[in-house]
N, C-alpha and C positions, 0 to 999 in steps of 0.2 A: 612376583618374580620379574626380573628385567628392570630397565630404567623407569623411573617414575616421571610423571608429567606428560604433557601433550607430545605426541609424535606426529611427524609429517611424512607423507608419501613422497617418493622421489618422482621426478618427471617421467621416468620410464614406467613406474608403477601406475601413475595417473593415466598415462597413455594406454597401457594394457587394460585398465579398468574401463575406460571409455570406449575402446574398440570392442571389447566384449559386450558391453552394455548396449551400444548402438546396434550391433549386429543382432542381438536378441530382440531388441525393439523392432527392428526392421522385419525380422521373420514373423513377429506377432502383429505386424501392421499397426504399431503404436507410435509412428512418426506422424507429424513433427513433434519435437521435444524441446522444452526450454530447460536449460540447466542453470539454476540460480547459483551464482558464485559471488561471495561477498568481498570481492577484491577485483579492481579493474585489471591489475597485472595478471592475476590468475585467470581471468577471462581470456586475455590475450594469449597467455602461455598455453592454456588448454586447447585453444583453437589452433595455434601454431604446431602443437605436438601431433596433431592428427593430419599430417601432410599426406599420408597414404589413403585417407578415407575419402571416398567419392560417393555422393548420395543422389546425384542427378543424372537424368538421361541426356542424350545429345540434343534433343528438342528443348529441354529445359535449359541447358547450357546456352543455347543460341538465344533464347528469350531473355535470360538473365544478362547476357553480354550486351544485347541491344538496349535493354532497359537501363542498364548501368551507364553505358556510354552516353545515352541521351540525357540521363539525369545530371551527369557531371559536366555537360556542355556549358552550363551557366557559370562554371568556375573559370578563373583566369588560367591561361595555359600553364603557368608555372605551378599553380595549385593542383592541376590534374596529375602531376607526376610526384606528388607528395608520397612518401613511403606508406602512410596510412591509407591513402586512396588506392594505391596499387595493391597493397596487401589485402584490403577488404574485397577488391575486385576479384582477386584470385580465390579467396575463400568462398565468395558467393557462387562462383561457377561450380563449385563442388557441393553446394547446398549447405554451407556452414557460414555462420555469421556471429558477430559479437555486438553487444549493445550496452553501452555505459556512458557516463558523463564525459569521458575523455575523447569521444568520437565527435567529429564535426557534425553539426546539426543536419546538414544535407545528407550525410551518410547514414545517420540514424533514421532519417525519414525513408531513405531507400530500403534499408533493412526492414523497417516496419511494413512497407508496402509489399515487398517480396515475401515476407513472412505471412502476411494476410492473404496473399495470392497462392500460398502453398508451395512456393519455390524454395524457401529456406526450411530445411529438414531438421537442422540442429542449430540451436541458438544458445550461446553462452551470454548470460546477462546478469547484471546486478539487480538488486531488489527494486530499483526505480522503474524497471520495465513493467512491474506489476501495478504501478500506481497510475491509474487513469488511462491506461492504454487497453482498449478492448480488443485484444488479439489472443484468444485462448488457444491452447495446443491440446493434443491428445494426451501427452504425458508431461509431467513436471518432475525434474530431478533436482534434489538438493545436494550440492557438492559437500556441504557441511551444515549442521544445525547451529553452529556457533558463529557469532559475528562480533567484531570490535566496534563498539558504539562511541568511541572517542575517549572512553574512560576505562573500560575493562572488556575482556573477552567473555561474552555471556551467551546463554542459550536464547534462541528466538522467542519472542513474546507470542502468545496465542494469536493476537491480532496480526502480527507480521506473518506468521505461518499460514493463517487462513487466507490472507491477501494473496500470497504467492501460490499456495496450493490450489486456490480457487481458479487458477488459470487452466487447470487440467480439465479437459472435457469441452468440446465445442458445442455451443448451443444449437440445437436443431440437427446436429450430425452424430454426436456420440451419446450413447445412453449413460455411460459412466466415464470418469476421468481416472487416470493412473498417476499416483504420486509415489516416487521412489526416493528413499534417503540412502545415500551411499555410506557404507561402513568400510572405509578403506583400511584402517588399522585398528580402530577401537570401535566397539559397539556402544551406542549411547545407552545410558542407564534408563531403565523402565520408568522411573519416577519423572525424569526429565521429559521423556516422550509424552507421558500422560499429561503433564502440566502444559506442555507446548500445544498438544492437539486438543485437549479437552478443558483447558483452563479458561477462566473467565476473561473475556476480552477487556482491554483497557478502556475505561470510560473516557469519552471525548468531551472536553470542556471548551466552550467558546472563549476565545481570547479577544473578542470584539469589545472595544472601548470607545465610547463616543467622546471625542476631545473637541476643544474649542477650534482648533485648526481644521478639523474635519467638518465641523458645522459651517465655518466660514467658506470653505471650499465648496460645500454643497449649496450654500446660498448664492454662489456666483452662477449656478446653473438654474435657469428659470424653469426648466421642465423636470426638475428632480427635487423632492422634498426630503427633509431629514427623516420623517416618519417612514418613507419608503425604504431608506437605507436600513433602518432598524428592523423593519419587517422581514428583510431579506437575510438577516444575520442568523447564524446557527443558534445563538442564545434565544432569539425570539421564537424559533421553531419549537424548542423545548417549553417555552412559556405558553405558547398556544396549545401544545399537546397536553400540558398539565392543567390548563385553565378550567375545564369542566370539574375536575376533582377539587381544585381550590375553591371554586364557587360553591360546590356542595358542602365543603368543610366550613365555609363562611356562613352559609345558611344555618348549619347546625349550631355553630357558636352563637349566632345572633338569637336563635331560638332559646338556647340555654340562658343567655343573658337576660332575655325578656322574662323568663320563668324565675329568675333569681330576684328575690324581694329585698334582701339585705343580709348583713352579717351580724352575728351575735358573739361577742367576745367579752368575758368577764374581766379580763386583764386590761384590754384596750378601751373598753367602754364606748363612748360616743365617737372617739377618734377614728375607729375603724369604719363606722357608718359614714362619717364625713368624708373619709378617704374614698370609699366606694362611690359616693355620690359625685365627688369631684372627677373621678375617673370616668364615670358614666357620662357626665356632661362633656368631658373632653372627647370621648368617642363620638358623640353627636356633633360636636363642633368640627371634628376631622371629616366626618361624613358630609356635612354641609359644605365644607371648604373644597373637597375634591369631587 
């Protein structure tokens, strides 16, 4: 029944959902929380919609204000009054922040430091926040489990979900982490959830390619060898990891080769034997060469 296709919550509905959610998390002492939102605009809109929400004490507000003013002192006077700078300063005083690629690098660093210090209680971020930044929270919230990858709107891959959900739970402080998926209008299908949470992670394949240009550039540096670069590649890591198994397989094949005396074929006759001898000689030549 009703209209078919994806539905979207209104700003007022989003606001009510987040106000109720944050209040419940605060009562259960599950802050700070990272809300992953797969759109820079939605990150900003969600933060702006919570104008009445205040999560910090007067002492924390004073600390945030002094730290923020000191951090932006390195900017030019005209840059300190940019709308983005003033807006983020107001959000931070209330314990709210946003983190995405559209924010100035210095502001992102301020957000990360305040979040790590426990002053940011609610952070709206895109998935880039989960890549290489070691700042876990007590709770992770998914605004949606669907993202646009440049081609289509699809469900998160298992590796993407694990990367972001893994931010829930602070090492050495929390016994467990809490992950919440918001179901604003539609409940995700059980099959999609199982595939996303329990599916096999995407295999990583090294894209390292040794080119002539790379070799020439490395040769210009006297303290660095081409072999050192190859050893540090992700491809070489797998090669070294699988080396014992490959050596064992090589020993087994050589043992089988030594036990093989020849082939007998009524159709081929001596041609098969000659072919086998030639191949055996070739193997020995390759071994001596390398």
